[in-house]
Rosetta silent file (secondary structure, phi, psi, omega in degrees, C-alpha in Angstrom):
SEQUENCE: MTDDATLGPPTPIARRFVRLVAGFGVGVAVGLAPFLGKVEAPGFQALLTLYPQSLRDPLITLSAFLMGIVAVGVLFYAGERISRADLRRRFKKGLATLGVGLAALVVLWVLFVVRVPTPGEAFSTIVAGARLPTCDCEGLTDLQCIRGLPADPEALSTCWGGPAYKAVQLAFIASYLVLTGGFGVVIGLLLLQERARRKRQRG
SCORE:     score description
SCORE:     0.000 S_00000001
   1 L     0.000  146.964  179.625    0.000    0.000    0.000 S_00000001
   2 L   -80.189  130.507  177.678    1.130    3.546   -0.700 S_00000001
   3 L   -65.830  130.453 -178.444    1.973    5.589    2.356 S_00000001
   4 H   -59.028  -28.260 -176.963   -0.439    8.537    2.633 S_00000001
   5 H   -67.774  -21.341 -178.508    2.499   10.789    3.504 S_00000001
   6 H   -88.877   -8.564 -179.346    3.958   10.282    0.020 S_00000001
   7 L   -72.458  142.422  177.731    0.791   11.352   -1.744 S_00000001
   8 L  -143.784 -179.938  177.455    0.817   14.775   -3.326 S_00000001
   9 L   -55.296  138.135 -170.568   -1.115   16.853   -5.823 S_00000001
  10 L   -77.163  -20.869 -175.471   -1.592   14.775   -8.977 S_00000001
  11 L  -130.750  160.600  178.817   -0.755   17.389  -11.616 S_00000001
  12 H   -57.810  -40.460 -178.494    1.704   20.292  -11.991 S_00000001
  13 H   -68.903  -33.839  176.950   -1.070   22.865  -11.873 S_00000001
  14 H   -67.174  -38.625  177.625   -2.470   21.256   -8.716 S_00000001
  15 H   -64.634  -40.940  178.050    0.993   21.382   -7.128 S_00000001
  16 H   -65.498  -38.500  177.592    1.321   25.041   -8.039 S_00000001
  17 H   -59.349  -46.326  179.908   -2.153   25.664   -6.621 S_00000001
  18 H   -61.655  -43.283  179.443   -1.138   24.076   -3.311 S_00000001
  19 H   -62.847  -40.528 -179.903    2.068   26.158   -3.174 S_00000001
  20 H   -68.037  -42.157  178.316    0.152   29.362   -3.854 S_00000001
  21 H   -61.354  -45.737  179.310   -2.517   28.602   -1.261 S_00000001
  22 H   -65.321  -39.523 -178.660    0.161   27.811    1.334 S_00000001
  23 H   -65.949  -48.962 -178.291    2.198   30.856    0.324 S_00000001
  24 H   -78.517  -32.245 -178.083   -0.620   33.374    0.413 S_00000001
  25 H   -82.295  -31.484 -176.576   -2.531   31.747    3.264 S_00000001
  26 H  -114.085  -49.172 -175.554    0.415   30.973    5.548 S_00000001
  27 H   -60.280  -42.367  179.043    3.546   32.671    4.217 S_00000001
  28 H   -62.942  -43.950 -179.772    1.988   36.150    4.085 S_00000001
  29 H   -63.584  -40.917  179.572    0.665   35.799    7.648 S_00000001
  30 H   -65.675  -43.415  179.850    4.044   34.595    8.947 S_00000001
  31 H   -64.607  -31.790 -177.963    5.888   37.437    7.219 S_00000001
  32 L   -96.514    9.877 -175.991    3.477   40.021    8.600 S_00000001
  33 H   -54.617  -43.297  177.621    3.362   38.572   12.134 S_00000001
  34 H   -64.443  -41.051  179.729    5.158   41.577   13.748 S_00000001
  35 H   -64.181  -40.093 -178.006    2.898   44.070   11.935 S_00000001
  36 H   -77.407  -13.468  178.183   -0.236   42.143   12.908 S_00000001
  37 L    96.091    5.718  178.929    0.869   41.909   16.537 S_00000001
  38 L   -74.698  -34.747  179.935    1.418   38.139   16.683 S_00000001
  39 L  -121.359  132.562  179.126    5.158   38.537   17.293 S_00000001
  40 L   -77.152  135.639  176.606    6.642   41.331   19.385 S_00000001
  41 E  -115.087  132.323 -179.167    9.267   43.477   17.695 S_00000001
  42 L   -56.118  131.332  177.733   11.702   45.539   19.825 S_00000001
  43 L    76.875    7.547 -177.385   10.771   49.214   19.837 S_00000001
  44 E  -132.278  131.938  174.264    7.487   48.621   17.996 S_00000001
  45 L  -114.345  120.887 -178.189    3.939   48.374   19.314 S_00000001
  46 L   -70.180  155.667  176.796    1.415   46.914   16.912 S_00000001
  47 H   -54.859  -29.279 -176.917   -1.966   48.511   16.349 S_00000001
  48 H   -61.896  -23.796 -177.494   -3.451   45.438   17.991 S_00000001
  49 H   -67.362  -16.219  176.189   -2.226   46.566   21.420 S_00000001
  50 H   -77.441  -13.118 -174.801   -4.971   49.219   21.443 S_00000001
  51 L   -95.497  148.943  176.383   -7.594   46.472   21.370 S_00000001
  52 L   -58.074  148.128 -176.541   -8.927   44.535   24.353 S_00000001
  53 H   -57.443  -35.168 -176.153   -7.235   41.193   24.935 S_00000001
  54 H   -64.456  -20.599 -178.787  -10.465   39.268   24.310 S_00000001
  55 H   -98.170   -9.552 -167.804  -10.510   40.450   20.656 S_00000001
  56 H   -68.957  -45.179 -177.862   -6.851   39.975   19.766 S_00000001
  57 H   -61.287  -50.525  177.559   -6.762   36.302   18.780 S_00000001
  58 H   -63.873  -32.089  178.954   -9.724   36.457   16.362 S_00000001
  59 H   -66.936  -39.600  177.944   -8.422   39.747   14.948 S_00000001
  60 H   -62.342  -45.106 -179.222   -5.018   38.221   14.176 S_00000001
  61 H   -63.199  -47.591 -178.145   -6.644   35.281   12.405 S_00000001
  62 H   -66.281  -44.263 -177.057   -9.054   37.415   10.375 S_00000001
  63 H   -70.232  -34.152  176.868   -6.523   40.084    9.436 S_00000001
  64 H   -62.810  -42.969  177.857   -3.897   37.492    8.428 S_00000001
  65 H   -65.562  -40.422  179.060   -6.411   35.903    6.040 S_00000001
  66 H   -62.857  -40.493  179.710   -7.433   39.342    4.757 S_00000001
  67 H   -67.983  -31.483  173.551   -3.818   40.293    4.025 S_00000001
  68 H   -63.626  -40.092  177.255   -3.440   37.051    2.091 S_00000001
  69 H   -63.608  -42.006  178.045   -6.430   38.071   -0.024 S_00000001
  70 H   -60.888  -42.447  179.575   -4.859   41.502   -0.606 S_00000001
  71 H   -62.642  -38.981  176.728   -1.614   39.822   -1.708 S_00000001
  72 H   -62.745  -42.881  179.090   -3.563   37.665   -4.190 S_00000001
  73 H   -62.053  -40.439  178.824   -5.241   40.808   -5.562 S_00000001
  74 H   -63.614  -43.047  178.990   -1.884   42.544   -6.008 S_00000001
  75 H   -63.012  -39.882 -179.945   -0.515   39.532   -7.897 S_00000001
  76 H   -63.634  -49.750 -176.273   -3.598   39.440  -10.121 S_00000001
  77 H   -72.484  -17.236  175.654   -3.487   43.143  -11.016 S_00000001
  78 H   -65.885  -23.301  178.049    0.268   42.953  -11.620 S_00000001
  79 L   -94.320    2.648  179.928   -0.590   40.990  -14.763 S_00000001
  80 L  -105.340  161.011  175.303   -3.212   43.492  -15.937 S_00000001
  81 L   -91.327  114.498 -179.452   -2.804   46.802  -17.726 S_00000001
  82 L  -121.263  128.034 -178.440   -3.738   49.588  -15.309 S_00000001
  83 L   -72.610  159.181  178.333   -3.478   53.230  -16.310 S_00000001
  84 H   -63.278  -37.369  179.245   -1.649   55.770  -14.160 S_00000001
  85 H   -64.080  -39.687  179.659   -4.888   57.691  -13.663 S_00000001
  86 H   -66.852  -40.184  177.302   -6.613   54.531  -12.417 S_00000001
  87 H   -62.651  -43.900  179.404   -3.768   53.824  -10.011 S_00000001
  88 H   -62.740  -41.938  179.997   -3.912   57.375   -8.627 S_00000001
  89 H   -63.229  -44.200  179.626   -7.677   57.150   -8.203 S_00000001
  90 H   -67.310  -36.175  179.067   -7.459   53.834   -6.371 S_00000001
  91 H   -64.676  -42.400  178.020   -4.619   55.106   -4.182 S_00000001
  92 H   -62.772  -40.608  177.598   -6.675   58.131   -3.115 S_00000001
  93 H   -64.354  -38.571  177.919   -9.600   55.861   -2.293 S_00000001
  94 H   -63.367  -43.256  177.780   -7.272   53.646   -0.268 S_00000001
  95 H   -64.185  -39.748  178.536   -5.950   56.606    1.716 S_00000001
  96 H   -63.600  -40.721  178.167   -9.504   57.829    2.325 S_00000001
  97 H   -63.061  -41.695  176.987  -10.498   54.379    3.576 S_00000001
  98 H   -61.465  -41.346  178.913   -7.528   54.358    5.936 S_00000001
  99 H   -62.435  -42.751  178.727   -8.519   57.774    7.264 S_00000001
 100 H   -64.576  -44.004  179.484  -12.077   56.640    7.932 S_00000001
 101 H   -62.865  -41.226  179.228  -10.871   53.464    9.642 S_00000001
 102 H   -66.436  -43.141  178.493   -8.424   55.376   11.834 S_00000001
 103 H   -62.416  -41.036  178.701  -11.039   57.966   12.818 S_00000001
 104 H   -62.640  -42.325  179.590  -13.510   55.192   13.663 S_00000001
 105 H   -63.004  -44.186 -179.476  -10.928   53.439   15.836 S_00000001
 106 H   -61.200  -45.853 -179.857  -10.081   56.632   17.740 S_00000001
 107 H   -62.478  -46.243 -179.661  -13.762   57.390   18.402 S_00000001
 108 H   -62.257  -42.706 -176.957  -14.494   53.825   19.492 S_00000001
 109 H   -65.364  -42.560 -178.519  -11.440   53.679   21.736 S_00000001
 110 H   -68.413  -38.825 -174.180  -12.231   56.978   23.482 S_00000001
 111 H   -83.101  -33.497 -166.707  -15.929   56.175   23.989 S_00000001
 112 H  -124.927    3.888  179.986  -15.951   52.485   24.799 S_00000001
 113 E  -113.681  133.451  173.311  -12.553   51.369   26.110 S_00000001
 114 E  -113.527  123.269  179.024  -11.416   51.543   29.711 S_00000001
 115 E   -97.526  124.362 -173.036   -7.697   51.019   30.293 S_00000001
 116 E  -107.789  113.200  176.140   -6.998   49.536   33.704 S_00000001
 117 L   -69.355  140.643  177.261   -3.543   50.116   35.250 S_00000001
 118 L  -136.540  164.316  176.207   -2.139   47.091   37.091 S_00000001
 119 L   -57.380  -31.343  176.017    1.148   46.308   38.865 S_00000001
 120 L   -91.725 -123.325  179.466    2.084   44.304   35.772 S_00000001
 121 L   -91.261  132.972  177.434    0.913   45.201   32.282 S_00000001
 122 L   -64.076  150.113  177.516   -2.160   47.428   31.953 S_00000001
 123 E  -128.706  156.509 -178.820   -5.115   45.863   30.168 S_00000001
 124 E  -115.307  149.371  175.975   -8.038   47.284   28.211 S_00000001
 125 E  -144.419  152.877  179.337  -11.645   46.214   28.127 S_00000001
 126 E   -84.433  133.259  174.932  -14.770   47.306   26.270 S_00000001
 127 L  -124.331  108.981 -176.395  -17.486   49.005   28.293 S_00000001
 128 L  -143.442  139.828  179.162  -20.675   49.477   26.279 S_00000001
 129 L    78.912  173.551  179.415  -24.337   49.683   27.137 S_00000001
 130 L   -70.680  151.984  177.131  -25.929   49.679   30.564 S_00000001
 131 L   -66.575  145.245 -179.056  -24.545   47.352   33.238 S_00000001
 132 L   -74.300  156.013  177.838  -26.330   44.053   33.515 S_00000001
 133 L   -58.898  -23.428 -179.726  -28.482   43.218   36.564 S_00000001
 134 L   -77.540   -4.948 -176.677  -25.890   40.582   37.514 S_00000001
 135 L   -83.962  124.927 -178.661  -23.257   43.296   38.027 S_00000001
 136 L  -101.350   61.114 -177.164  -22.523   44.040   41.687 S_00000001
 137 L  -131.190   34.803 -176.631  -20.985   47.479   41.165 S_00000001
 138 L   -63.281  131.302  178.791  -23.694   49.885   42.272 S_00000001
 139 L    83.226    0.271 -179.398  -22.330   53.354   42.954 S_00000001
 140 L  -104.937  150.629  172.627  -18.938   52.602   41.407 S_00000001
 141 L   -72.599  168.362  179.220  -17.401   54.043   38.267 S_00000001
 142 H   -60.119  -42.030 -179.552  -16.576   51.704   35.412 S_00000001
 143 H   -64.784  -43.777  178.280  -12.879   51.755   36.328 S_00000001
 144 H   -63.210  -39.411  179.580  -13.589   51.029   39.996 S_00000001
 145 H   -63.291  -47.055 -177.785  -15.952   48.238   39.009 S_00000001
 146 H   -65.412  -37.378  179.001  -13.423   46.589   36.679 S_00000001
 147 H   -62.923  -28.424  179.894  -10.662   46.822   39.288 S_00000001
 148 L   -84.793   -2.338 -179.505  -12.867   44.857   41.671 S_00000001
 149 L  -107.694  151.493  171.601  -13.388   42.053   39.146 S_00000001
 150 L   -61.309  144.259 -177.300  -10.970   39.321   38.071 S_00000001
 151 L   -81.427   67.143  175.545   -9.294   40.261   34.782 S_00000001
 152 L  -144.144  154.663 -175.508  -10.952   37.612   32.655 S_00000001
 153 H   -57.991  -35.160 -178.271  -13.803   37.699   30.112 S_00000001
 154 H   -64.415  -42.778  179.703  -16.178   35.620   32.249 S_00000001
 155 H   -67.171  -42.297 -179.861  -16.025   38.046   35.169 S_00000001
 156 H   -66.936  -29.713 -179.057  -16.409   41.081   32.920 S_00000001
 157 L   -70.037  -12.357  175.403  -19.386   39.474   31.155 S_00000001
 158 L   -74.967  -15.512 -178.392  -21.342   39.647   34.427 S_00000001
 159 L  -111.902  -31.085 -178.139  -21.410   43.437   34.053 S_00000001
 160 L  -133.388  137.055  179.300  -21.419   44.120   30.316 S_00000001
 161 L   177.785 -161.536  178.066  -22.991   42.248   27.444 S_00000001
 162 H    84.517 -177.057 -174.848  -26.084   42.202   25.276 S_00000001
 163 H   -59.606  -41.816 -178.379  -26.725   43.700   21.822 S_00000001
 164 H   -63.461  -41.903  179.916  -25.044   47.068   22.478 S_00000001
 165 H   -64.855  -44.559 -179.650  -21.859   45.400   23.699 S_00000001
 166 H   -66.753  -34.657  177.846  -21.757   43.011   20.736 S_00000001
 167 H   -64.770  -40.039  177.947  -22.383   45.889   18.307 S_00000001
 168 H   -67.789  -39.936  175.027  -19.373   47.758   19.703 S_00000001
 169 H   -57.788  -45.726  179.133  -17.250   44.601   19.456 S_00000001
 170 H   -61.396  -39.597  178.825  -18.281   44.241   15.825 S_00000001
 171 H   -64.501  -39.741  177.235  -17.377   47.883   15.178 S_00000001
 172 H   -63.345  -44.536  179.164  -13.916   47.335   16.693 S_00000001
 173 H   -61.390  -45.210 -179.320  -13.343   44.263   14.527 S_00000001
 174 H   -62.621  -42.525 -178.523  -14.473   46.119   11.398 S_00000001
 175 H   -63.760  -38.501  179.900  -12.227   49.116   12.129 S_00000001
 176 H   -67.335  -43.044 -179.748   -9.183   46.873   12.565 S_00000001
 177 H   -67.134  -36.643  176.752   -9.833   44.968    9.354 S_00000001
 178 H   -63.573  -42.187 -178.367  -10.380   48.223    7.437 S_00000001
 179 H   -68.168  -50.585 -177.298   -7.083   49.605    8.758 S_00000001
 180 H   -69.618  -43.611  178.630   -4.914   46.540    8.152 S_00000001
 181 H   -65.056  -42.914  178.642   -6.577   45.619    4.862 S_00000001
 182 H   -63.486  -38.702  177.800   -6.530   49.218    3.634 S_00000001
 183 H   -64.229  -41.362  176.818   -2.861   49.555    4.525 S_00000001
 184 H   -62.553  -39.796  179.337   -2.110   46.385    2.581 S_00000001
 185 H   -64.388  -44.018 -179.869   -4.020   47.699   -0.428 S_00000001
 186 H   -62.297  -43.441  177.941   -2.126   51.014   -0.402 S_00000001
 187 H   -63.851  -40.361  178.013    1.231   49.217   -0.236 S_00000001
 188 H   -61.407  -39.311  177.908    0.092   46.916   -3.045 S_00000001
 189 H   -66.316  -35.808  175.140   -0.790   49.917   -5.215 S_00000001
 190 H   -62.349  -40.359  177.602    2.674   51.353   -4.591 S_00000001
 191 H   -64.365  -40.926  178.407    4.161   48.075   -5.836 S_00000001
 192 H   -64.758  -38.471  177.593    1.970   48.177   -8.940 S_00000001
 193 H   -64.457  -42.570  178.939    3.040   51.765   -9.615 S_00000001
 194 H   -63.612  -40.762  178.646    6.706   50.797   -9.260 S_00000001
 195 H   -63.325  -43.392  179.539    6.215   47.835  -11.607 S_00000001
 196 H   -64.990  -36.830  179.547    4.497   50.046  -14.204 S_00000001
 197 H   -65.869  -42.129  177.896    7.315   52.617  -13.947 S_00000001
 198 H   -63.174  -38.312  177.616    9.960   49.960  -14.611 S_00000001
 199 H   -62.290  -42.157  179.629    8.002   48.727  -17.622 S_00000001
 200 H   -64.998  -39.103 -179.417    7.858   52.256  -19.047 S_00000001
 201 H   -66.599  -39.114  177.585   11.600   52.728  -18.529 S_00000001
 202 H   -69.063  -33.122 -178.929   12.375   49.443  -20.301 S_00000001
 203 L   -74.073    0.000    0.000    9.997   50.352  -23.090 S_00000001
């Protein structure tokens, strides 16, 4: 019997497909790990550090997949003829999208995030909507209430939850994906512009 470990894609195009899927799905994420906040880089704090700990793992997974999609799009358009005017128009739209995403993040962070100082590393949590009836923090501010709770999602969920809380979580996720994806698109457009410039010089 043939060992399953020796089996591979049956045709050259299937093998290339597997390499591309692994490259864009895994290689891009690994290369961008410091930017996405998965790996700490000395002297650099990733955008992800502004987000509550409870959202970081799903955000890394989603944004890594999104950046792989952006990389596929850049490769596709590198083989197409794109005018300079079209590139400029798309670049302006990309910058505008980044501006909107950044403004949304700042507003969300100021309105709905409480940063709690601790003897170790400070942590952030989302505070949105009215406190739940299960919350035993009457007469306390949000910061005082959080300090009296264990720093874990289960304890915090006794005070905040429901549709308003989930809507704010969704808004945070969307703002992060817009920022990281938009940044990837802008960088991709710069690469396409550089490629087009080299073609013109050779021509």
